[in-house]
C-alpha positions as a Markdown table, in Angstrom:
| # | Residue | x | y | z |
|---|---|---|---|---|
| 1 | Met | 47.3 | 131.9 | -22.4 |
| 2 | Arg | 48.1 | 128.2 | -22.1 |
| 3 | Ile | 51.6 | 127.9 | -23.4 |
| 4 | Ala | 53.7 | 124.7 | -24.1 |
| 5 | Leu | 57.3 | 125.7 | -23.8 |
| 6 | Ile | 59.6 | 123.2 | -25.4 |
| 7 | Ala | 63.1 | 123.2 | -23.9 |
| 8 | Ser | 66.3 | 121.2 | -24.1 |
| 9 | Ala | 65.9 | 117.4 | -23.7 |
| 10 | Arg | 69.6 | 116.9 | -23.0 |
| 11 | His | 70.3 | 119.5 | -20.3 |
| 12 | Pro | 68.0 | 120.1 | -17.3 |
| 13 | Ile | 66.5 | 123.5 | -16.8 |
| 14 | Ala | 67.9 | 123.9 | -13.4 |
| 15 | Glu | 70.7 | 125.7 | -11.6 |
| 16 | Pro | 73.6 | 125.7 | -12.1 |
| 17 | Phe | 72.6 | 126.1 | -15.8 |
| 18 | Ala | 74.5 | 124.2 | -18.5 |
| 19 | Gly | 74.4 | 127.3 | -20.6 |
| 20 | Gly | 72.7 | 130.4 | -21.7 |
| 21 | Leu | 69.8 | 128.6 | -23.5 |
| 22 | Glu | 68.9 | 126.8 | -20.2 |
| 23 | Ala | 69.1 | 130.0 | -18.2 |
| 24 | His | 67.0 | 131.8 | -20.8 |
| 25 | Thr | 64.3 | 129.1 | -20.7 |
| 26 | Trp | 64.1 | 129.2 | -16.9 |
| 27 | Thr | 63.8 | 133.0 | -16.9 |
| 28 | Leu | 61.2 | 133.1 | -19.6 |
| 29 | Ser | 59.0 | 130.4 | -18.1 |
| 30 | Thr | 59.2 | 132.0 | -14.7 |
| 31 | Ala | 58.3 | 135.4 | -16.0 |
| 32 | Leu | 55.4 | 134.2 | -18.1 |
| 33 | Arg | 53.9 | 132.3 | -15.1 |
| 34 | Ala | 54.3 | 135.4 | -12.9 |
| 35 | Arg | 52.3 | 137.4 | -15.5 |
| 36 | Gly | 49.4 | 135.0 | -15.2 |
| 37 | His | 50.0 | 132.5 | -18.1 |
| 38 | Glu | 49.7 | 128.8 | -17.7 |
| 39 | Val | 53.0 | 127.4 | -18.8 |
| 40 | Thr | 54.0 | 123.8 | -19.2 |
| 41 | Val | 57.7 | 123.2 | -19.8 |
| 42 | Phe | 58.8 | 120.1 | -21.7 |
| 43 | Ala | 62.4 | 119.6 | -20.7 |
| 44 | Gly | 65.0 | 117.1 | -19.8 |
| 45 | Pro | 65.2 | 115.0 | -16.6 |
| 46 | Gly | 66.4 | 116.9 | -13.5 |
| 47 | Ser | 64.7 | 120.2 | -14.4 |
| 48 | Asp | 63.4 | 122.6 | -11.7 |
| 49 | Pro | 60.1 | 121.2 | -10.5 |
| 50 | Gly | 58.9 | 124.7 | -9.8 |
| 51 | Leu | 58.6 | 125.3 | -13.5 |
| 52 | Gly | 55.7 | 122.9 | -14.0 |
| 53 | Val | 58.0 | 120.6 | -16.0 |
| 54 | Ile | 56.9 | 117.5 | -17.9 |
| 55 | Glu | 60.1 | 115.5 | -18.5 |
| 56 | Met | 61.1 | 114.2 | -21.9 |
| 57 | Pro | 62.9 | 111.0 | -20.8 |
| 58 | Leu | 66.0 | 110.3 | -22.9 |
| 59 | Arg | 65.3 | 106.6 | -23.4 |
| 60 | Ala | 66.8 | 105.1 | -26.4 |
| 61 | Ala | 64.6 | 103.4 | -29.0 |
| 62 | Arg | 65.2 | 99.7 | -29.2 |
| 63 | Ile | 67.5 | 99.5 | -32.2 |
| 64 | Ser | 68.4 | 96.0 | -33.4 |
| 65 | Glu | 72.0 | 94.9 | -33.8 |
| 66 | Ser | 71.7 | 94.7 | -37.5 |
| 67 | Ala | 70.3 | 98.3 | -37.6 |
| 68 | Cys | 73.2 | 99.5 | -35.4 |
| 69 | Arg | 75.7 | 98.0 | -38.0 |
| 70 | Asp | 74.1 | 100.2 | -40.7 |
| 71 | Thr | 76.5 | 102.8 | -42.0 |
| 72 | Ser | 73.8 | 105.5 | -41.4 |
| 73 | Met | 73.6 | 104.7 | -37.7 |
| 74 | Val | 74.0 | 107.9 | -35.6 |
| 75 | Ala | 75.5 | 108.4 | -32.2 |
| 76 | Ala | 73.3 | 107.2 | -29.3 |
| 77 | Pro | 72.7 | 110.7 | -27.7 |
| 78 | Trp | 71.5 | 112.1 | -31.0 |
| 79 | Leu | 69.1 | 109.2 | -31.4 |
| 80 | Glu | 67.8 | 109.6 | -27.9 |
| 81 | Glu | 67.0 | 113.3 | -28.4 |
| 82 | His | 65.4 | 112.5 | -31.8 |
| 83 | His | 63.2 | 109.9 | -30.1 |
| 84 | Ala | 62.2 | 112.3 | -27.2 |
| 85 | Tyr | 61.2 | 115.2 | -29.5 |
| 86 | Leu | 59.4 | 112.9 | -32.0 |
| 87 | Gln | 57.3 | 111.4 | -29.1 |
| 88 | Leu | 56.5 | 114.9 | -27.7 |
| 89 | Met | 55.4 | 116.3 | -31.1 |
| 90 | Leu | 53.1 | 113.3 | -31.7 |
| 91 | Glu | 51.6 | 113.7 | -28.3 |
| 92 | Leu | 51.0 | 117.4 | -28.9 |
| 93 | Ala | 49.4 | 116.6 | -32.2 |
| 94 | His | 47.1 | 114.1 | -30.6 |
| 95 | Glu | 45.9 | 116.4 | -27.9 |
| 96 | Pro | 45.3 | 119.8 | -29.6 |
| 97 | Ser | 43.1 | 121.4 | -27.0 |
| 98 | Gln | 45.6 | 121.4 | -24.2 |
| 99 | Phe | 47.4 | 124.6 | -25.3 |
| 100 | Asp | 46.7 | 127.9 | -27.0 |
| 101 | Leu | 50.3 | 128.1 | -28.4 |
| 102 | Val | 53.5 | 126.1 | -28.6 |
| 103 | His | 56.8 | 127.9 | -28.1 |
| 104 | Asn | 59.8 | 125.9 | -29.3 |
| 105 | Asn | 62.8 | 127.1 | -27.3 |
| 106 | Ser | 65.0 | 124.1 | -28.2 |
| 107 | Leu | 67.6 | 123.7 | -30.9 |
| 108 | Asn | 65.9 | 120.6 | -32.3 |
| 109 | Tyr | 64.5 | 120.4 | -35.8 |
| 110 | Leu | 61.4 | 118.2 | -35.1 |
| 111 | Pro | 59.2 | 121.0 | -33.6 |
| 112 | Val | 59.7 | 122.9 | -36.8 |
| 113 | Ala | 59.3 | 120.0 | -39.2 |
| 114 | Met | 56.1 | 118.7 | -37.4 |
| 115 | Ala | 54.5 | 122.1 | -36.7 |
| 116 | Ala | 52.0 | 121.5 | -39.5 |
| 117 | Ala | 50.6 | 118.5 | -37.6 |
| 118 | Leu | 49.5 | 120.8 | -34.7 |
| 119 | Ser | 46.2 | 122.7 | -34.7 |
| 120 | Val | 47.7 | 125.6 | -32.6 |
| 121 | Pro | 50.3 | 128.2 | -33.6 |
| 122 | Val | 54.0 | 127.3 | -33.1 |
| 123 | Val | 56.7 | 129.9 | -32.3 |
| 124 | Thr | 60.3 | 129.0 | -32.7 |
| 125 | Thr | 63.1 | 131.1 | -31.3 |
| 126 | Leu | 66.3 | 131.1 | -33.3 |
| 127 | His | 69.2 | 130.9 | -30.8 |
| 128 | Thr | 72.1 | 130.0 | -33.1 |
| 129 | Pro | 73.5 | 130.6 | -36.5 |
| 130 | Pro | 71.8 | 128.6 | -39.3 |
| 131 | Thr | 72.0 | 124.8 | -39.0 |
| 132 | Pro | 71.3 | 122.3 | -41.8 |
| 133 | Trp | 68.7 | 120.3 | -39.8 |
| 134 | Ile | 66.5 | 123.3 | -39.1 |
| 135 | Glu | 66.9 | 124.7 | -42.6 |
| 136 | Ser | 65.7 | 121.4 | -43.9 |
| 137 | Ala | 62.8 | 121.3 | -41.5 |
| 138 | Ile | 61.7 | 124.8 | -42.7 |
| 139 | Gln | 61.5 | 123.5 | -46.2 |
| 140 | Val | 59.3 | 120.4 | -45.5 |
| 141 | Ala | 56.1 | 122.2 | -46.4 |
| 142 | Pro | 55.6 | 124.6 | -49.3 |
| 143 | Arg | 54.9 | 127.3 | -46.7 |
| 144 | Cys | 56.4 | 126.8 | -43.2 |
| 145 | Pro | 53.7 | 127.4 | -40.6 |
| 146 | Val | 56.1 | 128.4 | -37.9 |
| 147 | His | 56.4 | 131.9 | -36.6 |
| 148 | Phe | 60.0 | 132.7 | -35.9 |
| 149 | Ser | 61.7 | 135.0 | -33.4 |
| 150 | Ala | 65.4 | 135.7 | -33.1 |
| 151 | Val | 67.5 | 136.6 | -30.1 |
| 152 | Ser | 69.2 | 139.5 | -31.9 |
| 153 | Ala | 69.0 | 141.4 | -35.2 |
| 154 | His | 72.4 | 139.8 | -36.0 |
| 155 | Thr | 70.8 | 136.3 | -35.7 |
| 156 | Ala | 67.7 | 137.4 | -37.7 |
| 157 | Asp | 70.0 | 138.6 | -40.5 |
| 158 | Ala | 71.9 | 135.3 | -40.5 |
| 159 | Trp | 68.7 | 133.4 | -41.1 |
| 160 | Arg | 67.1 | 135.9 | -43.5 |
| 161 | His | 67.8 | 133.8 | -46.6 |
| 162 | Ile | 65.3 | 131.2 | -45.4 |
| 163 | Val | 63.4 | 133.1 | -42.6 |
| 164 | Pro | 62.8 | 136.5 | -44.1 |
| 165 | Ser | 60.8 | 138.0 | -41.3 |
| 166 | Ala | 61.9 | 136.8 | -37.8 |
| 167 | Thr | 60.7 | 139.0 | -35.0 |
| 168 | Val | 63.7 | 140.2 | -32.9 |
| 169 | Val | 63.2 | 139.6 | -29.2 |
| 170 | His | 66.4 | 140.2 | -27.2 |
| 171 | Asn | 67.2 | 137.8 | -24.4 |
| 172 | Gly | 66.6 | 139.3 | -21.0 |
| 173 | Val | 67.7 | 138.7 | -17.5 |
| 174 | Asp | 65.8 | 139.2 | -14.2 |
| 175 | Thr | 67.2 | 142.5 | -12.9 |
| 176 | Arg | 65.7 | 141.6 | -9.5 |
| 177 | Arg | 68.0 | 138.6 | -9.2 |
| 178 | Trp | 71.0 | 140.1 | -11.1 |
| 179 | Thr | 71.6 | 143.0 | -8.8 |
| 180 | Pro | 74.3 | 145.8 | -8.9 |
| 181 | Gly | 77.6 | 145.1 | -7.3 |
| 182 | Pro | 80.4 | 147.3 | -5.9 |
| 183 | Gly | 83.0 | 146.4 | -8.5 |
| 184 | Gly | 86.6 | 145.3 | -7.6 |
| 185 | Glu | 90.1 | 145.0 | -8.9 |
| 186 | Asp | 89.9 | 141.8 | -10.9 |
| 187 | Leu | 88.3 | 141.0 | -14.2 |
| 188 | Val | 85.7 | 138.3 | -14.7 |
| 189 | Trp | 85.0 | 135.8 | -17.5 |
| 190 | Ser | 81.9 | 133.6 | -17.3 |
| 191 | Gly | 80.2 | 131.1 | -19.6 |
| 192 | Arg | 80.6 | 127.6 | -20.9 |
| 193 | Ile | 84.2 | 126.7 | -21.1 |
| 194 | Val | 84.4 | 125.6 | -24.7 |
| 195 | Pro | 86.7 | 126.7 | -27.6 |
| 196 | Glu | 84.2 | 128.9 | -29.2 |
| 197 | Lys | 83.8 | 131.0 | -26.1 |
| 198 | Gly | 87.6 | 131.8 | -25.9 |
| 199 | Ala | 88.4 | 131.7 | -22.2 |
| 200 | His | 92.1 | 131.2 | -23.2 |
| 201 | Leu | 92.0 | 134.6 | -25.0 |
| 202 | Ala | 90.5 | 136.3 | -21.9 |
| 203 | Ile | 93.4 | 134.9 | -19.9 |
| 204 | Glu | 95.9 | 136.3 | -22.4 |
| 205 | Ala | 94.3 | 139.7 | -22.4 |
| 206 | Ala | 94.1 | 139.8 | -18.6 |
| 207 | Glu | 97.8 | 138.9 | -18.3 |
| 208 | Leu | 98.7 | 141.7 | -20.8 |
| 209 | Ser | 96.6 | 144.2 | -18.9 |
| 210 | Gly | 98.2 | 143.4 | -15.5 |
| 211 | Arg | 94.8 | 142.5 | -14.0 |
| 212 | Gly | 93.7 | 139.3 | -12.3 |
| 213 | Leu | 91.0 | 137.2 | -13.9 |
| 214 | Arg | 88.3 | 135.0 | -12.2 |
| 215 | Ile | 86.7 | 132.4 | -14.5 |
| 216 | Ala | 83.4 | 130.7 | -13.8 |
| 217 | Gly | 81.3 | 128.3 | -15.8 |
| 218 | Pro | 80.7 | 124.7 | -16.7 |
| 219 | Met | 83.4 | 122.7 | -18.4 |
| 220 | Gly | 81.7 | 122.0 | -21.7 |
| 221 | Asp | 84.9 | 120.7 | -23.2 |
| 222 | Thr | 87.2 | 119.0 | -20.6 |
| 223 | Asp | 90.0 | 118.5 | -23.1 |
| 224 | Tyr | 90.0 | 122.2 | -24.0 |
| 225 | Phe | 90.0 | 123.2 | -20.3 |
| 226 | Glu | 92.9 | 120.9 | -19.5 |
| 227 | Ala | 95.0 | 122.0 | -22.5 |
| 228 | Phe | 94.3 | 125.8 | -22.6 |
| 229 | Val | 92.9 | 126.9 | -19.2 |
| 230 | Arg | 94.2 | 124.8 | -16.4 |
| 231 | Pro | 97.9 | 125.2 | -17.2 |
| 232 | Arg | 97.5 | 129.0 | -16.9 |
| 233 | Leu | 95.7 | 129.1 | -13.6 |
| 234 | Gly | 97.6 | 130.5 | -10.6 |
| 235 | Arg | 97.6 | 133.3 | -8.1 |
| 236 | Thr | 96.1 | 135.9 | -10.5 |
| 237 | Ile | 94.1 | 133.6 | -12.8 |
| 238 | Thr | 91.6 | 131.5 | -11.0 |
| 239 | Tyr | 88.8 | 129.1 | -11.8 |
| 240 | Glu | 85.9 | 129.6 | -9.4 |
| 241 | Gly | 83.8 | 126.7 | -10.6 |
| 242 | His | 80.3 | 126.2 | -12.0 |
| 243 | Leu | 78.3 | 128.6 | -9.8 |
| 244 | His | 74.6 | 128.9 | -8.9 |
| 245 | Gln | 73.1 | 132.2 | -9.9 |
| 246 | Pro | 73.4 | 134.1 | -6.5 |
| 247 | Asp | 77.1 | 133.2 | -6.3 |
| 248 | Leu | 77.7 | 134.1 | -9.9 |
| 249 | Cys | 76.0 | 137.4 | -9.4 |
| 250 | Glu | 78.2 | 138.2 | -6.4 |
| 251 | Leu | 81.3 | 137.2 | -8.4 |
| 252 | Val | 80.4 | 139.3 | -11.5 |
| 253 | Gly | 79.2 | 142.3 | -9.4 |
| 254 | Ser | 82.5 | 142.4 | -7.4 |
| 255 | Ser | 84.6 | 142.5 | -10.6 |
| 256 | Ala | 86.0 | 145.6 | -12.3 |
| 257 | Ala | 84.9 | 144.5 | -15.8 |
| 258 | Ala | 83.6 | 141.5 | -17.6 |
| 259 | Val | 85.7 | 140.1 | -20.5 |
| 260 | Val | 83.8 | 138.5 | -23.3 |
| 261 | Thr | 85.8 | 136.7 | -26.0 |
| 262 | Pro | 83.7 | 134.9 | -28.5 |
| 263 | Cys | 85.6 | 132.9 | -31.2 |
| 264 | Trp | 82.4 | 132.5 | -33.2 |
| 265 | Asp | 79.5 | 134.8 | -34.2 |
| 266 | Glu | 77.8 | 135.0 | -30.8 |
| 267 | Pro | 74.0 | 135.0 | -31.5 |
| 268 | Tyr | 73.4 | 137.2 | -28.4 |
| 269 | Gly | 75.7 | 136.8 | -25.4 |
| 270 | Leu | 73.7 | 136.4 | -22.3 |
| 271 | Val | 76.8 | 136.8 | -20.1 |
| 272 | Val | 76.8 | 140.4 | -21.4 |
| 273 | Ala | 73.3 | 141.1 | -20.1 |
| 274 | Glu | 74.2 | 139.4 | -16.8 |
| 275 | Ala | 77.3 | 141.5 | -16.3 |
| 276 | Leu | 75.5 | 144.8 | -17.1 |
| 277 | Ala | 72.7 | 144.0 | -14.7 |
| 278 | Cys | 75.4 | 143.6 | -12.1 |
| 279 | Ser | 76.6 | 147.1 | -13.0 |
| 280 | Thr | 79.8 | 145.6 | -14.4 |
| 281 | Pro | 80.9 | 147.2 | -17.7 |
| 282 | Val | 81.9 | 144.9 | -20.6 |
| 283 | Cys | 85.2 | 144.6 | -22.5 |
| 284 | Gly | 85.1 | 142.2 | -25.5 |
| 285 | Phe | 85.4 | 141.3 | -29.1 |
| 286 | Ala | 83.1 | 143.0 | -31.7 |
| 287 | Arg | 81.7 | 139.8 | -33.0 |
| 288 | Gly | 78.2 | 138.4 | -33.6 |
| 289 | Ala | 75.6 | 140.3 | -31.7 |
| 290 | Leu | 77.9 | 142.0 | -29.2 |
| 291 | Pro | 78.0 | 145.3 | -31.1 |
| 292 | Glu | 74.2 | 145.3 | -30.9 |
| 293 | Val | 74.1 | 144.8 | -27.1 |
| 294 | Val | 77.2 | 146.8 | -25.9 |
| 295 | Thr | 77.1 | 150.5 | -26.3 |
| 296 | Arg | 79.9 | 153.1 | -25.6 |
| 297 | Glu | 78.2 | 154.0 | -22.4 |
| 298 | Cys | 78.6 | 150.5 | -20.9 |
| 299 | Gly | 81.6 | 148.8 | -22.6 |
| 300 | Arg | 84.4 | 148.8 | -25.1 |
| 301 | Leu | 84.7 | 146.4 | -28.1 |
| 302 | Val | 87.8 | 145.6 | -30.1 |
| 303 | Pro | 88.5 | 143.6 | -33.3 |
| 304 | Pro | 87.8 | 139.8 | -32.9 |
| 305 | Gly | 90.8 | 137.9 | -31.7 |
| 306 | Asp | 93.0 | 140.9 | -30.9 |
| 307 | Thr | 94.0 | 140.3 | -27.3 |
| 308 | Ala | 96.5 | 143.1 | -27.3 |
| 309 | Ala | 93.7 | 145.6 | -28.2 |
| 310 | Leu | 91.5 | 143.9 | -25.6 |
| 311 | Ala | 94.1 | 144.4 | -23.0 |
| 312 | Lys | 94.5 | 148.1 | -23.9 |
| 313 | Ala | 90.7 | 148.5 | -23.6 |
| 314 | Val | 90.5 | 147.2 | -20.1 |
| 315 | Glu | 91.3 | 150.4 | -18.2 |
| 316 | Pro | 88.9 | 152.6 | -20.3 |
| 317 | Thr | 86.2 | 150.0 | -19.7 |
| 318 | Ile | 86.7 | 150.0 | -16.0 |
| 319 | Ala | 86.5 | 153.8 | -16.0 |
| 320 | Leu | 83.0 | 153.7 | -17.3 |
| 321 | Ser | 80.0 | 154.4 | -15.1 |
| 322 | Arg | 78.7 | 151.3 | -13.4 |
| 323 | Ala | 75.3 | 153.1 | -13.0 |
| 324 | Asp | 75.2 | 153.5 | -16.8 |
| 325 | Ala | 75.9 | 149.8 | -17.3 |
| 326 | Arg | 73.0 | 148.9 | -14.9 |
| 327 | Arg | 70.7 | 151.4 | -16.6 |
| 328 | His | 71.4 | 149.9 | -20.0 |
| 329 | Ala | 70.5 | 146.4 | -18.7 |
| 330 | Glu | 67.2 | 147.7 | -17.3 |
| 331 | Thr | 66.2 | 149.3 | -20.6 |
| 332 | Phe | 67.7 | 147.0 | -23.2 |
| 333 | Cys | 68.0 | 143.5 | -21.8 |
| 334 | Ser | 65.7 | 143.1 | -18.9 |
| 335 | Met | 63.4 | 140.1 | -18.3 |
| 336 | Asp | 60.3 | 142.4 | -18.3 |
| 337 | Ala | 61.1 | 143.9 | -21.7 |
| 338 | Met | 61.7 | 140.4 | -23.1 |
| 339 | Thr | 58.5 | 139.0 | -21.7 |
| 340 | Arg | 56.4 | 141.9 | -23.0 |
| 341 | Ser | 57.8 | 141.4 | -26.4 |
| 342 | Tyr | 57.0 | 137.7 | -26.4 |
| 343 | Glu | 53.5 | 138.4 | -25.2 |
| 344 | Gln | 53.0 | 140.7 | -28.1 |
| 345 | Leu | 54.3 | 138.1 | -30.5 |
| 346 | Tyr | 52.0 | 135.4 | -28.9 |
| 347 | Arg | 48.9 | 137.6 | -29.3 |
| 348 | Ser | 49.7 | 138.4 | -32.9 |
| 349 | Val | 50.2 | 134.7 | -34.0 |
| 350 | Ala | 47.2 | 133.5 | -31.9 |
| 351 | Ala | 44.8 | 136.1 | -33.4 |
């Protein structure tokens, strides 16, 4: 099939990835292309040229001084993204024969709101809890023409009041790139360093458990990092930086267990799949989709926010079979399983 894959206009689809959404988009586009599909990725500047990317330049519309003084004026980054997606959707509407299907893998509302202007099917993946902008976009037409998928049953349930039948397609990781590791003595925490991911709680649990903790990921919120993470770094708690995939794989695979500490309803938790693919069992909070992804064979979950319980669960987690963790990744959250599910969805909506 000829597939237009709409990605983030703000963050490049390139390593080291800004977050799980960008990593997921790279994996999906690479897998679809390997399976013979013609994939064009519409993404932000600086994206991996090997993906066949057409950049959505974040150039601001020329807004007059009087318009900028209007009380409804939004922040410049928001307006830049709005302009980029609006231009893209108009171009897709004007050239309908280029693609067989459009897959919106972004968080922007315009691909949903303007889907009726396209003559080809539009699939949108729900990556987050409900947002007002997308809920509004769904209600633009009496019957929304978009076919929705969700990254977990938890996320599908969260949207059910307005998207009654989203197809669940779990995020997957390339188990050929995320390879089994030998384990080690320290714990690992990876992901965007922002308050909702709770790195500070992972530090607290690690200290209570008596284990070291290695932290890796982009600083999505510098103020949070400086206030809650940096002051607690030392000999046993270290920040390893924002790593490219091979280095992150080595770090996770050489750790005793991965600690996952969401302070929000995690829609999926790609770091869980990455850890399991590295044969590293997971110890975390039972919040969002984590109970859907983590089984008793590959991890232990405790009540959200309970760092004392998390610390007590560390040793039982480390005692789990690393082979079982890897096996769960291969069967439940592999790139191949995800891609086959999307292909089935594409065929059904294009029929």
